C-alpha positions in Angstrom: 33.4 58.3 47.3 31.9 57.0 50.7 30.3 54.2 51.4 26.8 55.3 52.0 26.9 57.3 48.6 28.3 54.1 46.9 25.3 52.2 49.1 22.8 55.4 47.2 23.4 54.0 43.8 23.9 50.2 44.3 21.0 48.8 41.6 18.5 47.0 43.5 18.2 43.4 43.7 15.4 41.8 41.9 13.3 39.0 43.4 13.5 36.5 40.6 11.2 33.9 42.8 8.7 36.1 42.4 8.8 36.8 38.8 8.9 32.8 38.7 5.5 32.5 40.5 4.3 34.9 38.4 4.9 32.4 35.3 3.7 29.7 36.4 0.7 31.4 37.5 0.1 32.6 34.1 0.5 29.1 32.6 -2.2 27.8 34.9 -4.6 30.8 33.8 -4.4 29.7 30.1 -4.7 26.0 30.5 -7.8 26.7 32.7 -9.8 30.0 30.7 -9.3 32.1 34.1 -7.7 35.1 32.0 -11.3 35.9 30.9 -12.0 36.7 34.2 -8.7 38.7 35.2 -8.9 42.4 36.7 -7.2 44.2 34.9 -3.4 44.9 35.1 -2.2 47.4 37.3 -0.3 50.1 36.5 3.6 50.6 37.5 3.9 53.5 39.0 6.7 56.2 37.6 10.7 54.5 37.4 12.7 56.3 40.6 16.1 55.1 39.8 16.8 56.4 43.9 13.4 54.8 44.9 12.8 51.9 43.0 11.6 48.7 45.4 12.6 45.8 44.3 8.8 44.3 45.0 7.6 46.8 42.4 10.3 46.0 39.9 9.2 42.1 40.3 5.7 42.6 40.1 5.0 46.3 38.3 3.4 44.5 35.4 1.9 41.2 37.0 -2.1 41.1 36.3 -4.0 40.3 39.6 -5.1 36.5 39.7 -8.0 35.3 41.8 -7.4 34.0 44.8 -7.9 30.4 45.4 -8.7 28.6 48.9 -6.9 25.8 50.2 -9.2 23.5 49.0 -9.8 24.8 45.5 -6.2 24.2 45.2 -6.1 20.7 46.2 -9.2 19.8 44.0 -7.5 21.2 41.1 -4.2 19.0 41.7 -6.7 15.8 42.0 -8.2 17.1 38.6 -4.7 17.6 37.2 -3.2 14.1 38.1 -6.4 12.4 36.9 -6.7 14.6 33.7 -5.4 12.5 30.2 -4.8 13.7 27.2 -8.0 13.5 24.7 -7.8 10.6 21.8 -6.4 11.8 18.2 -8.4 11.1 15.1 -5.7 11.3 12.9 -3.6 9.1 11.8 0.2 9.5 13.4 0.5 6.1 14.0 4.8 6.0 13.7 5.8 2.2 14.6 5.3 -1.0 12.6 1.9 -1.3 10.9 1.6 -4.3 9.7 1.0 -7.4 12.3 2.1 -10.8 12.1 0.0 -13.5 12.3 -1.2 -14.7 16.3 0.2 -11.4 16.7 -2.3 -9.6 18.8 -3.0 -13.0 20.8 0.3 -12.8 21.9 0.3 -9.4 22.7 -3.2 -9.9 25.0 -1.2 -13.2 26.5 2.0 -10.6 27.4 -0.7 -8.1 28.8 -2.7 -10.8 31.0 0.7 -12.2 31.9 2.2 -9.1 33.3 -1.1 -7.6 35.0 -1.2 -11.0 37.0 2.8 -10.9 37.7 1.8 -6.9 38.3 -1.3 -8.6 41.3 1.3 -11.1 42.7 3.6 -8.4 43.9 0.6 -5.9 44.9 -0.5 -9.0 47.0 3.3 -9.9 48.5 3.6 -5.9 48.8 -0.1 -6.1 50.7 0.6 -9.2 52.8 4.3 -7.9 53.7 2.8 -4.0 55.2 0.3 -5.7 57.1 3.1 -6.8 58.9 6.1 -5.0 58.7 4.1 -1.6 58.9 0.9 -2.2 59.3 -1.4 -3.5 62.2 -0.1 -7.1 61.9 3.1 -5.3 63.1 0.9 -3.2 65.9 -0.7 -6.6 66.7 3.1 -8.3 67.3 3.6 -5.6 69.2 0.7 -6.2 71.4 1.1 -9.6 71.7 5.0 -9.5 72.5 4.2 -7.0 75.5 1.9 -9.1 76.7 3.5 -12.2 76.7 6.4 -9.5 78.6 3.9 -8.9 81.5 2.7 -12.6 81.1 6.2 -13.9 81.9 6.2 -11.8 85.0 3.1 -12.7 86.4 3.9 -16.8 85.7 7.6 -16.0 87.4 6.0 -14.5 90.2 3.3 -17.7 90.3 6.1 -20.0 90.3 8.0 -18.6 93.0 5.2 -18.0 95.2 4.4 -22.2 94.4 8.3 -22.4 95.0 8.0 -20.7 98.8 5.1 -22.8 99.4 6.5 -25.9 98.8 9.6 -24.9 101.0 7.0 -24.7 104.0 7.6 -20.8 104.3 5.0 -17.8 103.7 4.9 -14.9 102.9 7.9 -12.8 104.0 9.9 -9.3 103.1 12.4 -11.9 100.7 9.3 -12.5 98.5 8.0 -9.4 98.2 11.4 -8.1 97.5 11.3 -10.7 94.9 8.2 -9.7 93.8 9.0 -6.1 93.0 12.7 -7.3 91.2 10.1 -9.1 88.9 8.1 -6.0 88.0 10.9 -3.9 88.1 12.1 -6.9 85.2 9.1 -6.3 83.1 8.6 -2.6 83.9 12.3 -2.4 82.1 11.4 -4.1 79.1 7.8 -2.3 78.9 8.9 1.1 78.8 12.7 1.1 79.2 14.0 -1.5 76.9 11.4 -0.8 74.0 13.6 -0.9 71.0 14.1 -4.4 71.7 10.7 -4.9 72.1 10.0 -2.8 69.0 12.7 -4.9 67.0 12.1 -8.3 68.0 7.8 -7.6 66.7 9.3 -6.3 63.6 11.8 -9.5 62.6 8.6 -11.8 63.3 6.4 -9.5 61.4 9.0 -9.5 59.0 9.2 -13.5 59.1 5.7 -14.1 58.9 5.2 -11.5 56.4 7.8 -13.3 53.9 6.4 -16.8 54.9 3.1 -15.8 54.2 3.5 -13.9 50.8 5.5 -16.9 49.5 3.5 -19.8 50.0 0.2 -17.4 48.7 2.3 -16.4 46.3 3.2 -19.9 45.2 -0.2 -21.7 45.7 -1.6 -18.9 43.1 1.8 -18.7 40.6 2.0 -22.4 39.9 -1.9 -23.2 38.8 -1.6 -20.1 36.9 1.6 -20.9 35.1 -0.1 -24.3 34.4 -2.7 -22.4 32.6 -0.5 -19.6 30.9 1.9 -22.2 29.9 -0.4 -24.2 28.0 -2.2 -21.7 26.5 1.7 -20.1 25.3 2.2 -23.9 24.2 -1.2 -23.7 21.6 -0.8 -20.2 20.3 3.6 -21.6 19.5 1.6 -24.6 17.5 -0.3 -22.7 15.7 2.0 -20.8 14.8 3.9 -23.3 13.9 0.8 -25.2 11.8 0.3 -21.9 10.5 3.2 -22.6 8.6 1.9 -25.3 7.0 -1.5 -23.9 5.9 0.0 -20.6 4.4 2.5 -22.5 1.4 -0.2 -24.6 0.1 -2.2 -21.2 0.1 -0.1 -19.7 -2.0 0.9 -22.8 -4.5 -2.2 -23.0 -5.0 -2.9 -19.2 -5.7 0.0 -19.7 -8.1 -1.5 -22.9 -9.9 -4.4 -20.8 -10.0 -2.9 -17.9 -11.9 -0.6 -20.2 -14.3 -3.6 -22.3 -15.1 -5.9 -19.6 -15.9 -2.8 -17.7 -18.1 -3.3 -15.0 -15.4 -0.6 -12.1 -14.5 -0.2 -9.1 -13.3 0.6 -7.0 -16.5 1.0 -3.1 -16.2 -1.0 -0.9 -18.3 2.0 1.3 -19.4 3.8 0.6 -22.6 7.1 1.4 -21.3 6.6 -1.2 -18.6 7.0 -5.2 -18.8 6.4 -5.9 -15.1 3.7 -8.8 -14.4 4.1 -9.9 -10.9 2.4 -9.6 -8.0 1.6 -5.1 -7.4 1.4 -3.4 -5.0 -1.4 -3.0 -2.6 -2.4 -0.1 -0.9 -4.0 0.3 2.5 -6.9 2.5 3.3 -3.8 4.7 5.4 -1.4 5.0 2.8 0.9 2.4 3.8 2.3 0.2 0.6 2.3 -3.8 0.7 4.6 -5.1 -2.1 4.0 -8.5 -0.3 0.5 -9.0 0.4 0.1 -12.5 0.3 -0.3 -15.9 2.9 2.7 -15.4 5.3 3.4 -15.1 9.4 1.6 -11.7 8.7 -1.6 -13.5 8.4 -3.5 -16.3 6.0 -6.3 -15.0 4.8 -5.6 -10.9 5.7 -2.9 -9.3 7.1 -3.6 -6.4 10.1 -2.9 -3.0 9.4 -2.8 -1.1 12.3 -4.3 2.4 12.5 -3.7 4.7 15.3 -7.9 4.1 16.4 -8.6 0.9 14.8 -7.2 -2.4 13.1 -7.7 -3.1 9.2 -8.0 -6.4 8.2 -6.4 -6.6 4.4 -6.7 -9.7 2.3 -4.4 -11.7 1.0 -5.9 -13.5 -2.1 -8.3 -12.0 -4.9 -10.6 -14.4 -3.9 -11.1 -12.9 -0.4 -11.1 -9.4 -2.5 -7.5 -8.3 -2.6 -8.6 -6.8 -6.1 -10.6 -4.3 -5.0 -8.1 -2.3 -2.8 -6.0 0.4 -4.8 -3.4 -1.5 -6.3 0.4 0.2 -8.2 2.4 -1.7 -10.4 5.1 -3.2 -9.1 7.7 -1.7 -11.4 7.0 1.6 -12.3 4.9 2.0 -9.6 1.9 3.8 -11.1 -1.5 3.0 -10.9 -2.9 -0.1 -12.2 -6.5 1.5 -13.4 -7.9 -1.8 -14.4 -10.0 -3.5 -12.5 -10.4 -7.2 -13.9 -6.2 -7.3 -13.6 -5.5 -10.5 -12.1 -9.2 -12.0 -13.0 -9.0 -12.1 -16.6 -6.2 -13.3 -18.9 -4.4 -10.0 -20.2 -4.1 -9.9 -24.3 -2.1 -6.7 -25.0 -3.0 -6.0 -28.3 -0.4 -2.9 -30.1 -1.9 -0.5 -33.1 1.5 0.3 -35.1 1.1 3.0 -37.9 2.4 6.3 -38.9 1.6 9.8 -38.1 -1.9 10.7 -39.8 -2.5 7.1 -40.2 -5.7 7.0 -38.3 -5.0 5.2 -35.4 -6.7 6.6 -33.1 -10.2 7.1 -35.2 -9.6 3.5 -36.3 -9.2 2.1 -32.5 -12.2 4.1 -31.4 -14.8 2.7 -33.3 -13.1 -1.0 -33.1 -14.1 -0.8 -29.8 -17.1 0.5 -30.4 -18.3 -2.3 -32.6 -16.2 -4.9 -30.7 -19.0 -3.6 -27.5 -21.4 -4.1 -30.0 -20.6 -8.0 -31.7 -19.1 -9.7 -29.0 -22.0 -8.5 -26.4 -24.5 -9.1 -28.8 -24.4 -13.8 -27.6 -26.0 -14.2 -24.4 -24.4 -14.2 -21.3 -22.1 -12.0 -22.6 -20.5 -8.5 -20.8 -18.3 -6.1 -22.7 -17.0 -3.0 -20.6 -14.4 -0.7 -20.5 -12.5 -1.9 -17.5 -11.7 1.5 -16.0 -14.3 4.3 -15.4 -11.7 7.3 -16.3 -11.0 5.9 -19.7 -15.1 4.8 -20.3 -16.0 8.7 -19.8 -12.5 9.1 -22.1 -14.1 7.4 -25.2 -17.6 8.4 -24.6 -16.3 12.2 -25.3 -14.8 10.4 -28.7 -17.6 8.6 -29.7 -19.9 12.0 -28.9 -17.6 13.6 -31.2 -17.4 11.1 -33.6 -21.2 10.9 -33.8 -21.6 14.6 -34.1 -19.4 14.7 -37.8 -16.1 15.7 -36.0 -12.3 14.1 -36.3 -10.6 13.0 -33.4 -7.6 15.0 -32.2 -4.2 13.0 -33.2 -2.8 10.8 -30.1 0.2 13.0 -28.0 2.7 11.9 -25.3 5.5 9.9 -25.1 4.1 7.2 -22.5 1.1 5.5 -23.3 -1.5 3.5 -21.4 -3.1 0.7 -22.6 -7.1 1.2 -23.0 -8.6 -1.8 -21.2 -11.5 -4.1 -22.8 -12.9 -6.6 -20.4 -14.7 -9.3 -22.3 -16.6 -12.1 -21.0 -18.1 -14.2 -23.9 -19.0 -17.9 -22.4 -20.6 -18.4 -26.2 -17.4 -17.5 -27.7 -15.2 -19.0 -25.3 -13.9 -15.3 -25.0 -13.0 -14.1 -21.2 -9.9 -11.7 -21.6 -8.8 -8.0 -21.1 -7.6 -6.5 -24.2 -4.6 -4.0 -23.3 -5.0 -2.2 -26.7 -2.0 0.1 -27.2 -2.3 3.6 -29.3 0.9 5.0 -29.8 2.0 7.9 -31.3 3.0 7.4 -34.8 6.6 9.2 -34.4 7.0 6.2 -31.9 7.2 3.7 -34.7 9.1 6.4 -36.5 12.6 5.5 -34.7 14.0 2.5 -33.5 15.1 4.6 -29.9 11.4 5.8 -29.7 10.3 2.1 -30.7 12.7 0.4 -27.9 11.0 2.2 -25.3 8.1 0.1 -25.3 8.5 -2.7 -23.2 5.2 -3.9 -23.3 6.1 -5.6 -26.8 7.5 -8.2 -24.8 4.1 -9.9 -23.7 2.6 -9.1 -27.2 -0.6 -11.5 -28.2 -1.3 -9.5 -31.6 0.2 -6.8 -33.6 -2.4 -4.4 -36.0 -0.5 -2.7 -38.4 -2.4 0.4 -40.0 -1.0 1.1 -43.7 -2.4 4.3 -44.9 -2.4 3.4 -48.7 -2.2 6.8 -49.8 1.4 7.4 -48.6 2.2 4.6 -51.2 4.1 6.2 -54.3 1.2 4.9 -56.1 -1.7 6.8 -55.1 0.4 10.3 -54.2 -1.3 12.2 -57.2 -5.2 10.6 -56.1 -3.8 11.9 -52.6 -3.0 15.4 -54.3 -6.4 15.6 -55.9 -8.5 14.6 -52.7 -6.7 17.5 -50.8 -5.8 18.0 -47.1 -9.3 16.1 -45.7 -7.6 13.4 -46.8 -4.5 13.7 -44.8 -2.2 11.4 -46.0 0.5 9.6 -43.9 4.4 10.8 -44.5 5.6 8.3 -43.2 7.3 5.3 -45.1 5.4 2.0 -44.5 8.6 0.0 -45.2 10.1 1.9 -42.7 7.9 1.1 -40.2 7.9 -2.7 -40.6 12.0 -2.8 -40.7 11.5 -1.0 -37.0 8.6 -3.6 -36.2 11.1 -6.4 -37.1 14.2 -5.2 -35.4 12.0 -4.7 -31.8 10.7 -7.8 -32.3 14.1 -9.3 -32.5 15.4 -7.3 -29.8 12.6 -7.8 -27.4 10.6 -10.9 -27.8 12.9 -13.5 -29.8 16.6 -14.7 -28.4 17.3 -15.6 -32.1 17.0 -13.1 -34.5 16.6 -15.5 -37.3 13.6 -17.1 -35.9 10.1 -16.6 -36.4 8.2 -14.6 -34.8 4.5 -16.7 -33.7 2.6 -13.1 -32.7 -0.3 -12.5 -34.9 0.1 -9.4 -37.0 -2.9 -8.1 -39.3 -2.1 -5.8 -42.0 -5.3 -3.6 -42.4 -5.7 -0.8 -45.3 -7.0 2.2 -44.1 -9.7 5.2 -45.4 -10.8 2.6 -47.7 -14.0 4.4 -48.4 -11.5 7.1 -50.7 -10.2 4.5 -52.4 -10.0 5.4 -56.5 -11.6 2.4 -57.5 -12.2 3.9 -60.9 -8.4 4.2 -61.7 -7.2 1.3 -59.6 -10.9 -1.1 -59.8 -8.5 -3.9 -57.5 -9.5 -1.6 -54.4 -13.2 -2.2 -55.1 -14.6 -4.0 -52.4 -12.0 -5.1 -50.0 -13.4 -3.1 -46.8 -16.1 -5.8 -45.2 -18.9 -4.8 -43.2 -20.1 -8.6 -42.0 -16.9 -9.9 -41.4 -16.2 -10.9 -44.7 -12.6 -10.4 -44.2 -12.7 -13.9 -42.7 -13.3 -15.5 -46.2 -9.4 -16.2 -47.8 -10.3 -14.5 -50.7 -10.6 -11.0 -49.4 -7.1 -11.9 -47.4 -5.6 -12.4 -50.3 -7.2 -9.5 -52.4 -6.0 -7.3 -49.7 -2.5 -8.6 -50.3 -2.8 -8.4 -53.7 -3.8 -4.9 -53.6 -0.8 -3.9 -51.5 1.3 -5.6 -53.6 0.2 -3.7 -56.5 0.3 -0.6 -54.2 4.1 -0.7 -54.6 4.6 -2.6 -51.1 5.7 -6.3 -52.1 9.2 -5.9 -50.1 7.4 -4.8 -47.1 4.4 -7.8 -47.7 7.6 -10.5 -48.3 9.6 -9.2 -45.0 6.3 -9.4 -42.8 5.3 -13.3 -44.0 9.1 -13.9 -43.5 9.3 -12.8 -40.1 6.1 -13.9 -38.7 4.3 -17.1 -39.4 0.7 -15.9 -38.7 0.1 -12.5 -41.2 -3.8 -11.6 -42.5 -4.8 -8.5 -44.7 -7.6 -6.6 -44.2 -8.9 -3.4 -45.6 -11.4 -0.7 -43.5 -12.7 2.8 -43.1 -12.9 4.0 -39.9 -15.4 7.0 -41.1 -17.3 5.7 -43.6 -16.4 8.9 -45.9 -14.6 11.8 -46.6 -14.9 14.3 -43.6 -16.4 17.6 -43.8 -16.7 20.2 -41.5 -20.2 21.4 -42.4 -21.3 17.9 -42.3 -22.4 16.8 -38.7 -24.1 13.4 -39.7 -22.3 10.5 -37.3 -19.7 8.2 -39.0 -20.5 5.0 -40.2 -17.3 2.5 -40.0 -16.8 -0.4 -41.7 -14.3 -3.3 -41.4 -12.3 -2.1 -38.1 -13.7 -5.1 -35.7 -12.7 -7.7 -38.2 -9.0 -7.7 -37.4 -9.6 -7.7 -33.3 -12.3 -10.5 -34.1 -9.3 -12.4 -36.2 -6.7 -12.0 -33.1 -9.1 -13.1 -30.2 -9.1 -16.5 -31.8 -5.3 -16.8 -32.3 -4.6 -18.6 -29.3 
């Protein structure tokens, strides 16, 4: 095959530079919205294997772009350099958020010092440049040239004076001498320009360096005195902060101890009561929001667009932050945690003993009776629990029975009590665990909240005892007696107390225990007269005879060994009777239930220290 034929079928070379320019032009168009104003792209001609040119292959699909003048291109380049990215409003700060005490002052100090240092360097560079390549170097070079000319004139003048002192006038030799001096000056001025220029640069550099050093030293020394004093003050304040935040932390701990305050977790499977985790509005968690080197009265959390101050003490508003338990990291929903003494009370009983209805009615009675005293304030300490209890009360007011409690982990109901006349100021944590939890020791041992219990309410369904088995059958399904044996539940409670509260199993427990006989409205008093008038609606259960009558009734119903075990293990046991509904439930009866004696066990527990 000939070379000509090979040349015909040789593939054309593609101009990659044209493709690159087209790509950059399209990128520029996307950034500045030029694409909407473009003309329609030219259609590529039909491809021809033998006659396709590189220019057509490189630009056949490239759109027409409006041409820009040189001034427009320069203006665009200046705008591109000056354009700054728009500030972001989102929270994308990736560094360390919490600042140390006086960190902003140290940062400002470093910024000012850096700016001052850069200003000195710029000033020295400006002085150097003025002498080295600026007007100063040119002036020195002109002065050198003037000096060279003046030296030539001076030499001529001295030669004339010399000839005149020798008594000789103007001669051909004098003229030749002048010509030599003029030639020397001309050589220095024009022929030897490099030495003059070098000398000028050397003098300019020396003058610039000396002047820059002198001026910089004159400014640097006073500035260092000012910066040094400021830095010494910051270091002194940082050292003194250590002497300030330690007493603050010690004072807070003493205040918490004196008022018996703690940050008890409201969940029954957690016994943590230490410092909670505080959460900033940005979502960052702070495990040690206390007076420290991060801040004395507040810690500063750096966000992308602002600084947020987080108080380090509850007195300054730290309790208003969102808080998590430091142990299980679940929310601390009660706002009075850390402000009021927490008094956990567990309501214990078997399935169908009526614990949920009993506790709901007891909370209503406690709010009414404790809130009636002057200056008292009794409220549910969580909005979510407040709404839930209002729904439960609405059902009871319409004659409807509440559903039984379900779940493995129970959250205590928080009742904040502030009653100055009654000398009560506490946050009741009322635990209502499902009855199935008390039937086995394995599930009861998971209630870690028992380690801090200050009261136990044992709700006993008398119709679950063998003596009242026949009356329970006669009353039908509306009674729904408890199927869990009372003796088994008491045994599990004693075992849990030995495990979680006492160090020695042989010791007695000082936690007060209120034993409550429930469903008193359905007692068969005609068959068993000793069950009459056991419940008290007006506080009669505080009278010792009522306590003894309830105890004797429980013994006569066949729970002697249960009573003896409780009194042997616990030093303070009181017996009550109550009716959480006031009547037998009836689906056709929509009257509100009228409870009796449900608040007395809790009032008695509140009197115990």
